[in-house]
FIVO-846219 format. One line per field, with one value per residue (C-alpha): x, y, z; residue number from 1. Coordinates in nm, 2 decimals. Example, Ala and Ser with C-alpha at 12.3 -4.5 7.8 and 13.67 -1.06 7.14 Angstrom:
BEGIN
u (1.23/1.37)
v (-0.45/-0.11)
w (0.78/0.71)
num (1/2)
This chain:
BEGIN
u (-4.10/-3.88/-3.59/-3.33/-3.53/-3.57/-3.20/-3.12/-3.35/-3.20/-2.85/-2.95/-3.11/-2.78/-2.57/-2.80/-2.79/-2.41/-2.38/-2.61/-2.42/-2.09/-2.25/-2.37/-2.03/-1.86/-2.10/-2.06/-1.69/-1.66/-1.90/-1.76/-1.54/-1.39/-1.26/-0.88/-0.66/-0.41/-0.24/-0.22/-0.09/0.28/0.31/0.30/0.36/0.13/0.01/-0.22/-0.47/-0.36/-0.47/-0.69/-0.63/-0.87/-0.95/-0.83/-0.79/-0.71/-0.64/-0.62/-0.45/-0.44/-0.38/-0.20/-0.41/-0.25/-0.42/-0.30/-0.45/-0.38/-0.21/-0.21/-0.48/-0.46/-0.78/-0.77/-0.64/-0.36/-0.17/0.16/0.21/0.06/0.06/0.03/-0.08/-0.01/-0.13/0.01/-0.23/-0.58/-0.61/-0.50/-0.17/-0.06/0.27/0.24/0.44/0.46/0.59/0.95/1.08/0.74/0.68/0.92/0.79/0.97/1.28/1.09/1.04/0.66/0.47/0.18/0.05/-0.31/-0.54/-0.36/-0.44/-0.30/-0.25/-0.08/0.11/0.11/0.33/0.62/0.51/0.51/0.27/0.23/0.11/0.00/-0.03/-0.10/0.20/0.12/0.35/0.39/0.12/-0.13/-0.13/-0.15/0.20/0.27/0.16/0.40/0.43/0.60/0.69/0.71/0.88/0.86/0.47/0.40/0.63/0.91/0.86/1.10/1.14/0.87/0.91/0.73/0.48/0.35/0.51/0.41/0.50/0.15/-0.11/-0.32/-0.34/-0.62/-0.80/-0.51/-0.57/-0.37/-0.47/-0.30/-0.42/-0.42/-0.59/-0.33/-0.49/-0.50/-0.26/-0.18/-0.13/0.13/0.06/-0.02/-0.21/-0.20/-0.48/-0.57/-0.80/-0.75/-1.02/-1.30/-1.20/-1.45/-1.19/-0.91/-0.58)
v (3.24/3.48/3.70/3.46/3.16/3.35/3.41/3.05/2.95/3.19/3.07/2.71/2.79/2.97/2.67/2.43/2.63/2.65/2.27/2.20/2.44/2.27/1.92/2.04/2.19/1.87/1.66/1.86/1.85/1.48/1.40/1.63/1.48/1.73/1.65/1.64/1.65/1.37/1.40/1.63/1.59/1.69/1.66/1.93/1.74/1.88/1.55/1.47/1.64/1.77/1.88/1.57/1.22/0.94/0.56/0.53/0.20/0.18/-0.09/-0.07/-0.33/-0.23/0.15/0.16/0.28/0.30/0.45/0.46/0.65/0.76/1.11/1.32/1.12/1.09/1.16/0.82/0.60/0.58/0.84/1.01/0.80/0.63/0.84/0.69/0.82/0.65/0.69/0.49/0.64/0.55/0.85/1.13/1.22/1.13/1.09/1.10/1.07/0.89/0.55/0.55/0.38/0.35/0.60/0.83/1.10/0.91/0.76/0.45/0.29/0.32/0.59/0.58/0.36/0.27/0.08/0.12/-0.14/-0.19/-0.51/-0.60/-0.92/-0.94/-1.25/-1.06/-0.71/-0.59/-0.35/-0.41/-0.16/-0.28/-0.11/-0.15/-0.05/0.12/0.16/0.45/0.30/0.32/-0.06/-0.24/-0.41/-0.54/-0.56/-0.41/-0.43/-0.21/-0.31/-0.12/-0.28/0.02/0.05/0.22/0.53/0.45/0.22/0.02/0.02/-0.19/-0.55/-0.69/-0.97/-1.00/-0.86/-0.92/-0.76/-0.89/-0.93/-0.63/-0.65/-0.46/-0.44/-0.60/-0.65/-0.77/-0.94/-1.12/-1.39/-1.22/-1.50/-1.64/-1.99/-2.02/-2.26/-1.99/-1.72/-1.47/-1.55/-1.26/-1.31/-1.08/-1.11/-0.93/-0.95/-0.90/-0.70/-0.93/-1.21/-1.37/-1.48/-1.34/-1.49)
w (6.87/7.07/6.91/7.03/6.87/6.54/6.53/6.61/6.32/6.08/6.18/6.13/5.78/5.68/5.80/5.63/5.29/5.32/5.36/5.07/4.85/4.94/4.86/4.53/4.43/4.55/4.36/4.04/4.08/4.14/3.86/3.60/3.32/3.10/2.76/2.77/2.45/2.48/2.15/1.84/1.47/1.45/1.08/0.81/0.49/0.21/0.09/0.38/0.59/0.92/1.27/1.28/1.41/1.32/1.37/1.74/1.91/2.29/2.54/2.91/3.16/3.53/3.54/3.21/2.91/2.57/2.26/1.90/1.61/1.25/1.24/0.92/0.72/0.34/0.18/-0.01/0.28/0.54/0.73/0.78/1.09/1.38/1.70/2.05/2.40/2.72/3.07/3.36/3.62/3.49/3.26/3.50/3.30/2.96/2.76/2.37/2.06/1.73/1.63/1.49/1.17/1.01/0.73/0.55/0.77/1.06/0.90/0.78/0.43/0.39/0.21/0.45/0.74/0.86/1.06/1.41/1.67/2.03/2.24/2.56/2.65/3.03/3.05/2.90/2.98/2.62/2.46/2.08/1.83/1.49/1.16/0.79/0.59/0.26/-0.03/-0.29/-0.50/-0.20/-0.17/0.16/0.13/0.48/0.85/1.10/1.47/1.70/2.07/2.39/2.70/2.93/2.97/2.63/2.69/2.43/2.12/1.90/1.53/1.37/1.26/0.96/1.05/0.68/0.37/-0.01/-0.34/-0.48/-0.20/-0.09/0.28/0.47/0.79/1.00/1.37/1.67/2.01/2.29/2.51/2.87/3.06/3.31/3.31/2.94/2.78/2.53/2.78/2.63/2.28/2.05/1.72/1.41/1.15/0.83/0.52/0.14/-0.04/-0.18/0.04/0.26/0.52/0.74/0.78)
num (1/2/3/4/5/6/7/8/9/10/11/12/13/14/15/16/17/18/19/20/21/22/23/24/25/26/27/28/29/30/31/32/33/34/35/36/37/38/39/40/41/42/43/44/45/46/47/48/49/50/51/52/53/54/55/56/57/58/59/60/61/62/63/64/65/66/67/68/69/70/71/72/73/74/75/76/77/78/79/80/81/82/83/84/85/86/87/88/89/90/91/92/93/94/95/96/97/98/99/100/101/102/103/104/105/106/107/108/109/110/111/112/113/114/115/116/117/118/119/120/121/122/123/124/125/126/127/128/129/130/131/132/133/134/135/136/137/138/139/140/141/142/143/144/145/146/147/148/149/150/151/152/153/154/155/156/157/158/159/160/161/162/163/164/165/166/167/168/169/170/171/172/173/174/175/176/177/178/179/180/181/182/183/184/185/186/187/188/189/190/191/192/193/194/195/196/197/198/199/200/201)
């Protein structure tokens, strides 16, 4: 191989190495998923634990993803409030906040709130966040739902869907029928249990 051929081979090797390097960088960049904080505990009350959020639930419909979680967890159950995080671009960017009118920390009547769940009603374009309302005696006294009609970016004050001075509610959940061909399309269902019960209602 002459000098000209050797130079050409070297150039070819350098070009090939550069292309391989770019491909590796592109592959790593495209395949990398870095953890992204989408919410944080804003509360400072001395009665619960802070800088932590627990028991999340999330639901996605189209490009919109909504997550709800307990914020400021009490050691023996419940939290200072339910926090929400919403993305309308498939998780690229997020808005976040806390539900209004739930606990005493957000102008509401309840001492604590727990067991957050999220559902979407596509027929009426409504996101619904459910929570277990806990009174000052640490009893699950009710089930609340909060609605968002703008894709999960703002939330209305909660409505009680179950309330009792004697029943101990627990493990509430919510789901909506999202199948357009269903005869029950657009219906949403809230359920809950009572401790020691073998059934849900």
